[in-house]
Structures are given as structure tokens and as C-alpha cells.
A tleap script that builds the chain and sets N, CA, C and O, in Angstrom:
source leaprc.protein.ff14SB
mol = sequence {
  NMET LYS ILE LEU HIE LEU HIE LEU ARG ASP
  SER PHE GLY ASN ALA LYS THR LEU VAL CYS
  SER ASN GLU ASP GLY ILE ILE LYS TYR ARG
  ALA TRP SER GLY HIE GLY SER SER GLY MET
  ARG LEU ARG PRO ASN ASP LEU TYR PRO GLY
  ARG GLY TYR PHE PRO ILE ASP ASN PRO ASN
  GLY LEU SER LEU ASP GLU PHE LYS ASP SER
  ILE THR SER LEU TRP ASN PRO TRP VAL GLY
  LYS ASP TYR GLY PRO LYS ILE GLU GLY VAL
  ILE GLN ASN LYS VAL SER PHE CSER
}
set mol.1.N position { 0.833 -1.161 0.000 }
set mol.1.CA position { 0.000 0.000 0.000 }
set mol.1.C position { 0.894 1.245 0.000 }
set mol.1.O position { 1.770 1.390 0.853 }
set mol.2.N position { 0.665 2.133 -0.957 }
set mol.2.CA position { 1.460 3.354 -1.058 }
set mol.2.C position { 1.071 4.323 0.051 }
set mol.2.O position { -0.111 4.586 0.274 }
set mol.3.N position { 2.084 4.853 0.748 }
set mol.3.CA position { 1.870 5.807 1.832 }
set mol.3.C position { 2.127 7.227 1.347 }
set mol.3.O position { 1.340 8.132 1.623 }
set mol.4.N position { 3.228 7.425 0.624 }
set mol.4.CA position { 3.650 8.768 0.248 }
set mol.4.C position { 4.370 8.723 -1.094 }
set mol.4.O position { 5.142 7.803 -1.363 }
set mol.5.N position { 4.113 9.715 -1.928 }
set mol.5.CA position { 4.725 9.799 -3.260 }
set mol.5.C position { 5.185 11.245 -3.433 }
set mol.5.O position { 4.360 12.157 -3.496 }
set mol.6.N position { 6.498 11.454 -3.510 }
set mol.6.CA position { 7.071 12.799 -3.593 }
set mol.6.C position { 7.790 13.029 -4.919 }
set mol.6.O position { 8.506 12.157 -5.411 }
set mol.7.N position { 7.589 14.208 -5.483 }
set mol.7.CA position { 8.396 14.671 -6.602 }
set mol.7.C position { 9.389 15.657 -6.021 }
set mol.7.O position { 9.011 16.628 -5.366 }
set mol.8.N position { 10.663 15.398 -6.268 }
set mol.8.CA position { 11.752 16.196 -5.713 }
set mol.8.C position { 12.593 16.801 -6.819 }
set mol.8.O position { 12.530 16.368 -7.970 }
set mol.9.N position { 13.380 17.804 -6.463 }
set mol.9.CA position { 14.368 18.369 -7.376 }
set mol.9.C position { 15.635 18.569 -6.565 }
set mol.9.O position { 15.615 19.212 -5.515 }
set mol.10.N position { 16.747 18.013 -7.060 }
set mol.10.CA position { 18.000 18.139 -6.315 }
set mol.10.C position { 18.628 19.509 -6.567 }
set mol.10.O position { 18.101 20.312 -7.337 }
set mol.11.N position { 19.753 19.764 -5.912 }
set mol.11.CA position { 20.376 21.084 -6.000 }
set mol.11.C position { 20.931 21.397 -7.389 }
set mol.11.O position { 21.281 22.545 -7.664 }
set mol.12.N position { 21.018 20.393 -8.272 }
set mol.12.CA position { 21.473 20.611 -9.637 }
set mol.12.C position { 20.306 20.774 -10.607 }
set mol.12.O position { 20.511 20.939 -11.809 }
set mol.13.N position { 19.070 20.728 -10.078 }
set mol.13.CA position { 17.877 20.881 -10.911 }
set mol.13.C position { 17.353 19.587 -11.498 }
set mol.13.O position { 16.448 19.619 -12.332 }
set mol.14.N position { 17.895 18.444 -11.087 }
set mol.14.CA position { 17.461 17.152 -11.612 }
set mol.14.C position { 16.212 16.664 -10.889 }
set mol.14.O position { 16.133 16.710 -9.661 }
set mol.15.N position { 15.239 16.198 -11.663 }
set mol.15.CA position { 13.998 15.664 -11.092 }
set mol.15.C position { 14.242 14.277 -10.512 }
set mol.15.O position { 14.967 13.469 -11.094 }
set mol.16.N position { 13.631 14.009 -9.361 }
set mol.16.CA position { 13.726 12.709 -8.692 }
set mol.16.C position { 12.340 12.363 -8.138 }
set mol.16.O position { 11.510 13.247 -7.926 }
set mol.17.N position { 12.104 11.086 -7.910 }
set mol.17.CA position { 10.848 10.625 -7.323 }
set mol.17.C position { 11.155 9.683 -6.175 }
set mol.17.O position { 12.050 8.843 -6.270 }
set mol.18.N position { 10.405 9.826 -5.088 }
set mol.18.CA position { 10.521 8.953 -3.925 }
set mol.18.C position { 9.127 8.459 -3.571 }
set mol.18.O position { 8.203 9.254 -3.402 }
set mol.19.N position { 8.979 7.139 -3.460 }
set mol.19.CA position { 7.708 6.534 -3.063 }
set mol.19.C position { 7.946 5.713 -1.810 }
set mol.19.O position { 8.879 4.914 -1.739 }
set mol.20.N position { 7.089 5.922 -0.826 }
set mol.20.CA position { 7.124 5.194 0.440 }
set mol.20.C position { 5.890 4.305 0.477 }
set mol.20.O position { 4.786 4.766 0.189 }
set mol.21.N position { 6.066 3.033 0.829 }
set mol.21.CA position { 4.926 2.120 0.888 }
set mol.21.C position { 5.060 1.172 2.079 }
set mol.21.O position { 6.151 0.955 2.606 }
set mol.22.N position { 3.931 0.621 2.483 }
set mol.22.CA position { 3.878 -0.356 3.559 }
set mol.22.C position { 3.660 -1.720 2.916 }
set mol.22.O position { 2.617 -1.980 2.315 }
set mol.23.N position { 4.659 -2.582 3.052 }
set mol.23.CA position { 4.580 -3.918 2.465 }
set mol.23.C position { 4.772 -4.943 3.570 }
set mol.23.O position { 5.877 -5.109 4.087 }
set mol.24.N position { 3.707 -5.621 3.925 }
set mol.24.CA position { 3.731 -6.644 4.981 }
set mol.24.C position { 4.240 -6.086 6.303 }
set mol.24.O position { 4.997 -6.748 7.013 }
set mol.25.N position { 3.819 -4.855 6.631 }
set mol.25.CA position { 4.187 -4.253 7.904 }
set mol.25.C position { 5.551 -3.597 7.932 }
set mol.25.O position { 5.958 -3.065 8.965 }
set mol.26.N position { 6.265 -3.624 6.819 }
set mol.26.CA position { 7.580 -2.981 6.731 }
set mol.26.C position { 7.468 -1.794 5.783 }
set mol.26.O position { 6.922 -1.913 4.686 }
set mol.27.N position { 7.986 -0.656 6.212 }
set mol.27.CA position { 7.945 0.527 5.374 }
set mol.27.C position { 9.144 0.485 4.429 }
set mol.27.O position { 10.295 0.407 4.858 }
set mol.28.N position { 8.842 0.539 3.125 }
set mol.28.CA position { 9.879 0.453 2.097 }
set mol.28.C position { 9.849 1.700 1.231 }
set mol.28.O position { 8.826 2.374 1.117 }
set mol.29.N position { 10.980 1.988 0.630 }
set mol.29.CA position { 11.134 3.173 -0.201 }
set mol.29.C position { 11.678 2.776 -1.561 }
set mol.29.O position { 12.544 1.907 -1.666 }
set mol.30.N position { 11.162 3.421 -2.607 }
set mol.30.CA position { 11.686 3.269 -3.958 }
set mol.30.C position { 12.004 4.669 -4.477 }
set mol.30.O position { 11.270 5.619 -4.205 }
set mol.31.N position { 13.072 4.790 -5.205 }
set mol.31.CA position { 13.467 6.093 -5.736 }
set mol.31.C position { 13.987 5.915 -7.154 }
set mol.31.O position { 14.581 4.892 -7.495 }
set mol.32.N position { 13.749 6.935 -7.974 }
set mol.32.CA position { 14.273 6.916 -9.325 }
set mol.32.C position { 14.425 8.341 -9.832 }
set mol.32.O position { 13.847 9.280 -9.283 }
set mol.33.N position { 15.218 8.483 -10.895 }
set mol.33.CA position { 15.413 9.794 -11.504 }
set mol.33.C position { 14.197 10.117 -12.361 }
set mol.33.O position { 13.555 9.226 -12.918 }
set mol.34.N position { 13.893 11.402 -12.456 }
set mol.34.CA position { 12.745 11.843 -13.237 }
set mol.34.C position { 11.450 11.715 -12.457 }
set mol.34.O position { 11.427 11.228 -11.326 }
set mol.35.N position { 10.368 12.166 -13.091 }
set mol.35.CA position { 9.056 12.069 -12.459 }
set mol.35.C position { 8.168 11.051 -13.164 }
set mol.35.O position { 7.037 10.820 -12.737 }
set mol.36.N position { 8.660 10.444 -14.229 }
set mol.36.CA position { 7.929 9.388 -14.911 }
set mol.36.C position { 8.339 8.033 -14.365 }
set mol.36.O position { 9.236 7.947 -13.527 }
set mol.37.N position { 7.701 6.990 -14.824 }
set mol.37.CA position { 7.988 5.650 -14.300 }
set mol.37.C position { 9.190 4.993 -14.972 }
set mol.37.O position { 9.572 3.886 -14.592 }
set mol.38.N position { 9.794 5.648 -15.960 }
set mol.38.CA position { 10.885 5.008 -16.703 }
set mol.38.C position { 12.265 5.519 -16.299 }
set mol.38.O position { 13.239 5.267 -17.008 }
set mol.39.N position { 12.372 6.233 -15.174 }
set mol.39.CA position { 13.664 6.765 -14.753 }
set mol.39.C position { 14.587 5.690 -14.220 }
set mol.39.O position { 14.161 4.572 -13.930 }
set mol.40.N position { 15.851 6.039 -14.093 }
set mol.40.CA position { 16.852 5.124 -13.558 }
set mol.40.C position { 16.660 4.983 -12.045 }
set mol.40.O position { 16.468 5.969 -11.334 }
set mol.41.N position { 16.717 3.746 -11.576 }
set mol.41.CA position { 16.549 3.499 -10.140 }
set mol.41.C position { 17.687 4.124 -9.359 }
set mol.41.O position { 18.834 4.152 -9.806 }
set mol.42.N position { 17.343 4.623 -8.182 }
set mol.42.CA position { 18.314 5.230 -7.282 }
set mol.42.C position { 18.198 4.578 -5.915 }
set mol.42.O position { 17.183 3.960 -5.596 }
set mol.43.N position { 19.234 4.718 -5.116 }
set mol.43.CA position { 19.137 4.298 -3.719 }
set mol.43.C position { 18.285 5.338 -3.000 }
set mol.43.O position { 18.582 6.529 -3.100 }
set mol.44.N position { 17.245 4.940 -2.284 }
set mol.44.CA position { 16.410 5.924 -1.593 }
set mol.44.C position { 17.212 6.861 -0.691 }
set mol.44.O position { 16.908 8.052 -0.622 }
set mol.45.N position { 18.226 6.347 0.000 }
set mol.45.CA position { 18.971 7.214 0.904 }
set mol.45.C position { 19.829 8.233 0.163 }
set mol.45.O position { 20.338 9.166 0.783 }
set mol.46.N position { 20.001 8.077 -1.156 }
set mol.46.CA position { 20.657 9.133 -1.929 }
set mol.46.C position { 19.781 10.385 -1.974 }
set mol.46.O position { 20.279 11.482 -2.228 }
set mol.47.N position { 18.489 10.227 -1.731 }
set mol.47.CA position { 17.569 11.365 -1.726 }
set mol.47.C position { 17.322 11.898 -0.322 }
set mol.47.O position { 16.628 12.901 -0.153 }
set mol.48.N position { 17.885 11.234 0.689 }
set mol.48.CA position { 17.675 11.690 2.062 }
set mol.48.C position { 18.326 13.057 2.228 }
set mol.48.O position { 19.498 13.229 1.895 }
set mol.49.N position { 17.578 14.029 2.740 }
set mol.49.CA position { 18.103 15.391 2.835 }
set mol.49.C position { 18.991 15.590 4.058 }
set mol.49.O position { 18.541 16.095 5.086 }
set mol.50.N position { 20.213 15.202 3.943 }
set mol.50.CA position { 21.139 15.294 5.064 }
set mol.50.C position { 21.762 13.932 5.305 }
set mol.50.O position { 21.899 13.123 4.388 }
set mol.51.N position { 22.135 13.693 6.541 }
set mol.51.CA position { 22.733 12.400 6.892 }
set mol.51.C position { 21.752 11.609 7.718 }
set mol.51.O position { 21.174 12.125 8.675 }
set mol.52.N position { 21.567 10.389 7.361 }
set mol.52.CA position { 20.655 9.540 8.102 }
set mol.52.C position { 19.927 8.587 7.181 }
set mol.52.O position { 20.308 8.388 6.028 }
set mol.53.N position { 18.873 8.004 7.715 }
set mol.53.CA position { 18.110 6.991 6.988 }
set mol.53.C position { 16.624 7.241 7.181 }
set mol.53.O position { 16.193 7.761 8.211 }
set mol.54.N position { 15.859 6.866 6.187 }
set mol.54.CA position { 14.409 6.932 6.311 }
set mol.54.C position { 13.945 5.854 7.288 }
set mol.54.O position { 14.547 4.782 7.343 }
set mol.55.N position { 12.894 6.112 8.057 }
set mol.55.CA position { 12.400 5.103 9.000 }
set mol.55.C position { 11.795 3.908 8.264 }
set mol.55.O position { 11.171 4.063 7.214 }
set mol.56.N position { 11.986 2.717 8.828 }
set mol.56.CA position { 11.420 1.516 8.210 }
set mol.56.C position { 10.270 0.945 9.028 }
set mol.56.O position { 9.712 -0.095 8.677 }
set mol.57.N position { 9.917 1.619 10.117 }
set mol.57.CA position { 8.746 1.211 10.889 }
set mol.57.C position { 8.145 2.456 11.538 }
set mol.57.O position { 8.629 3.566 11.321 }
set mol.58.N position { 7.108 2.276 12.321 }
set mol.58.CA position { 6.399 3.379 12.966 }
set mol.58.C position { 6.352 3.104 14.467 }
set mol.58.O position { 5.277 2.852 15.011 }
set mol.59.N position { 7.517 3.148 15.153 }
set mol.59.CA position { 7.558 2.745 16.553 }
set mol.59.C position { 6.808 3.683 17.490 }
set mol.59.O position { 6.411 3.275 18.582 }
set mol.60.N position { 6.606 4.936 17.079 }
set mol.60.CA position { 5.921 5.892 17.937 }
set mol.60.C position { 4.411 5.879 17.749 }
set mol.60.O position { 3.700 6.672 18.367 }
set mol.61.N position { 3.920 4.990 16.904 }
set mol.61.CA position { 2.487 4.869 16.686 }
set mol.61.C position { 1.868 6.116 16.075 }
set mol.61.O position { 0.738 6.478 16.402 }
set mol.62.N position { 2.605 6.771 15.190 }
set mol.62.CA position { 2.091 7.975 14.549 }
set mol.62.C position { 0.898 7.642 13.663 }
set mol.62.O position { 0.823 6.554 13.093 }
set mol.63.N position { -0.024 8.577 13.554 }
set mol.63.CA position { -1.106 8.403 12.587 }
set mol.63.C position { -0.500 8.497 11.187 }
set mol.63.O position { 0.656 8.892 11.032 }
set mol.64.N position { -1.264 8.142 10.194 }
set mol.64.CA position { -0.764 8.202 8.819 }
set mol.64.C position { -0.332 9.619 8.459 }
set mol.64.O position { 0.743 9.812 7.892 }
set mol.65.N position { -1.162 10.615 8.783 }
set mol.65.CA position { -0.808 12.003 8.459 }
set mol.65.C position { 0.431 12.455 9.215 }
set mol.65.O position { 1.277 13.148 8.651 }
set mol.66.N position { 0.553 12.074 10.484 }
set mol.66.CA position { 1.743 12.432 11.263 }
set mol.66.C position { 2.994 11.785 10.675 }
set mol.66.O position { 4.049 12.416 10.612 }
set mol.67.N position { 2.879 10.525 10.244 }
set mol.67.CA position { 4.012 9.837 9.642 }
set mol.67.C position { 4.440 10.536 8.351 }
set mol.67.O position { 5.629 10.774 8.137 }
set mol.68.N position { 3.470 10.865 7.490 }
set mol.68.CA position { 3.786 11.553 6.243 }
set mol.68.C position { 4.432 12.900 6.523 }
set mol.68.O position { 5.391 13.279 5.850 }
set mol.69.N position { 3.920 13.624 7.505 }
set mol.69.CA position { 4.507 14.914 7.868 }
set mol.69.C position { 5.937 14.753 8.378 }
set mol.69.O position { 6.795 15.593 8.108 }
set mol.70.N position { 6.192 13.663 9.121 }
set mol.70.CA position { 7.548 13.443 9.647 }
set mol.70.C position { 8.538 13.203 8.510 }
set mol.70.O position { 9.703 13.587 8.613 }
set mol.71.N position { 8.086 12.574 7.431 }
set mol.71.CA position { 8.959 12.337 6.279 }
set mol.71.C position { 9.171 13.644 5.514 }
set mol.71.O position { 10.311 14.012 5.230 }
set mol.72.N position { 8.098 14.341 5.181 }
set mol.72.CA position { 8.247 15.563 4.380 }
set mol.72.C position { 8.979 16.664 5.152 }
set mol.72.O position { 9.612 17.520 4.533 }
set mol.73.N position { 8.908 16.663 6.474 }
set mol.73.CA position { 9.591 17.698 7.256 }
set mol.73.C position { 11.114 17.551 7.213 }
set mol.73.O position { 11.834 18.470 7.605 }
set mol.74.N position { 11.607 16.410 6.742 }
set mol.74.CA position { 13.049 16.228 6.615 }
set mol.74.C position { 13.667 17.253 5.670 }
set mol.74.O position { 14.853 17.562 5.781 }
set mol.75.N position { 12.867 17.783 4.737 }
set mol.75.CA position { 13.377 18.744 3.760 }
set mol.75.C position { 13.262 20.191 4.259 }
set mol.75.O position { 13.691 21.107 3.558 }
set mol.76.N position { 12.696 20.418 5.449 }
set mol.76.CA position { 12.499 21.782 5.960 }
set mol.76.C position { 13.762 22.631 6.026 }
set mol.76.O position { 13.684 23.826 5.742 }
set mol.77.N position { 14.933 22.078 6.388 }
set mol.77.CA position { 16.124 22.947 6.471 }
set mol.77.C position { 16.486 23.652 5.165 }
set mol.77.O position { 17.207 24.649 5.189 }
set mol.78.N position { 16.000 23.154 4.027 }
set mol.78.CA position { 16.355 23.745 2.742 }
set mol.78.C position { 15.276 24.675 2.198 }
set mol.78.O position { 15.462 25.276 1.141 }
set mol.79.N position { 14.157 24.803 2.896 }
set mol.79.CA position { 13.082 25.678 2.427 }
set mol.79.C position { 13.589 27.120 2.409 }
set mol.79.O position { 14.157 27.603 3.389 }
set mol.80.N position { 13.378 27.788 1.296 }
set mol.80.CA position { 13.786 29.188 1.161 }
set mol.80.C position { 15.250 29.395 0.817 }
set mol.80.O position { 15.702 30.536 0.727 }
set mol.81.N position { 15.996 28.327 0.625 }
set mol.81.CA position { 17.413 28.453 0.269 }
set mol.81.C position { 17.593 28.132 -1.212 }
set mol.81.O position { 16.767 27.444 -1.812 }
set mol.82.N position { 18.660 28.629 -1.784 }
set mol.82.CA position { 18.919 28.413 -3.200 }
set mol.82.C position { 19.581 27.066 -3.475 }
set mol.82.O position { 19.718 26.680 -4.636 }
set mol.83.N position { 19.984 26.358 -2.459 }
set mol.83.CA position { 20.669 25.077 -2.637 }
set mol.83.C position { 19.915 23.997 -1.865 }
set mol.83.O position { 19.005 24.285 -1.087 }
set mol.84.N position { 20.306 22.776 -2.092 }
set mol.84.CA position { 19.698 21.653 -1.383 }
set mol.84.C position { 18.469 21.121 -2.095 }
set mol.84.O position { 17.913 21.779 -2.975 }
set mol.85.N position { 18.053 19.927 -1.708 }
set mol.85.CA position { 16.902 19.292 -2.350 }
set mol.85.C position { 15.606 20.001 -1.978 }
set mol.85.O position { 15.486 20.586 -0.902 }
set mol.86.N position { 14.644 19.937 -2.883 }
set mol.86.CA position { 13.353 20.575 -2.670 }
set mol.86.C position { 12.228 19.592 -3.009 }
set mol.86.O position { 12.371 18.762 -3.907 }
set mol.87.N position { 11.125 19.690 -2.291 }
set mol.87.CA position { 9.915 18.943 -2.648 }
set mol.87.C position { 9.157 19.797 -3.653 }
set mol.87.O position { 8.774 20.930 -3.359 }
set mol.88.N position { 8.946 19.243 -4.842 }
set mol.88.CA position { 8.170 19.952 -5.863 }
set mol.88.C position { 6.699 19.638 -5.764 }
set mol.88.O position { 5.859 20.473 -6.101 }
set mol.89.N position { 6.378 18.451 -5.308 }
set mol.89.CA position { 4.985 18.071 -5.215 }
set mol.89.C position { 4.785 16.811 -4.395 }
set mol.89.O position { 5.645 15.931 -4.349 }
set mol.90.N position { 3.647 16.747 -3.757 }
set mol.90.CA position { 3.228 15.541 -3.035 }
set mol.90.C position { 2.041 15.001 -3.819 }
set mol.90.O position { 1.004 15.656 -3.922 }
set mol.91.N position { 2.201 13.803 -4.369 }
set mol.91.CA position { 1.146 13.182 -5.159 }
set mol.91.C position { 0.142 12.572 -4.182 }
set mol.91.O position { 0.503 11.749 -3.340 }
set mol.92.N position { -1.101 12.977 -4.302 }
set mol.92.CA position { -2.141 12.542 -3.358 }
set mol.92.C position { -2.632 11.139 -3.686 }
set mol.92.O position { -2.814 10.785 -4.850 }
set mol.93.N position { -2.840 10.359 -2.652 }
set mol.93.CA position { -3.437 9.036 -2.768 }
set mol.93.C position { -4.115 8.718 -1.431 }
set mol.93.O position { -3.683 9.193 -0.381 }
set mol.94.N position { -5.167 7.921 -1.480 }
set mol.94.CA position { -5.902 7.593 -0.261 }
set mol.94.C position { -5.402 6.268 0.298 }
set mol.94.O position { -5.480 5.231 -0.361 }
set mol.95.N position { -4.886 6.318 1.530 }
set mol.95.CA position { -4.420 5.118 2.209 }
set mol.95.C position { -4.767 5.210 3.693 }
set mol.95.O position { -5.138 6.274 4.189 }
set mol.96.N position { -4.642 4.090 4.390 }
set mol.96.CA position { -4.855 4.117 5.842 }
set mol.96.C position { -4.028 3.021 6.482 }
set mol.96.O position { -3.784 1.978 5.874 }
set mol.97.N position { -3.590 3.264 7.729 }
set mol.97.CA position { -2.950 2.215 8.509 }
set mol.97.C position { -4.066 1.353 9.076 }
set mol.97.O position { -5.063 1.876 9.574 }
set mol.98.N position { -3.909 0.039 9.005 }
set mol.98.CA position { -4.973 -0.817 9.550 }
set mol.98.C position { -4.502 -1.590 10.747 }
set mol.98.O position { -5.270 -2.357 11.327 }
savepdb mol mol.pdb
quit
């Protein structure tokens, strides 16, 4: 089940896509270059804004919206700056934690 779908742009102006999904209770990430489905696959952590790793579970019991906000807030340090990765769009989809 898809949780979050982000269109990003890196500091060089290259389009990237990051998709977060819940597969059998494990949160997984897929990333590729471009915003279409035919881009070259990337390591998801290459898109991580800073140093660290994307979470692979929800240990704090966040709601779906809180979890999505926690992921998108990772890019906050670069808001309003001329450098660094940017979120260009959040693709909407209806999902729920069950």
C-alpha cells in the first residue's frame, strides 16, 4: 500500500521521485530519476536530505498524516534556500494504517 509519493528536485535541478509504501508491515522506499515511471533506479537514501536513513517502521504509533509529515519535514532545512533538495509536489493518494 502506497503511503507517500514525492516529486523532488536536487540542487542541480534534476527531477527525482521517492515513493514510500507499507509492504507486509515494513515501510519500504523506492526512488528513481525523473518524475515518470521510466527513470533510472536510485538508492532511496541518496535522496535523504542530510545524513541519516528513512524510517522503516512506525515505533511511535504515529497516525498516517503524522508519519507523512515526519517524512516531508526532513526537507524543511532547505526551504527558502537556493541550494539543497526541494519537494516539488506531493502526489495525493488515499491510504490508511490498519
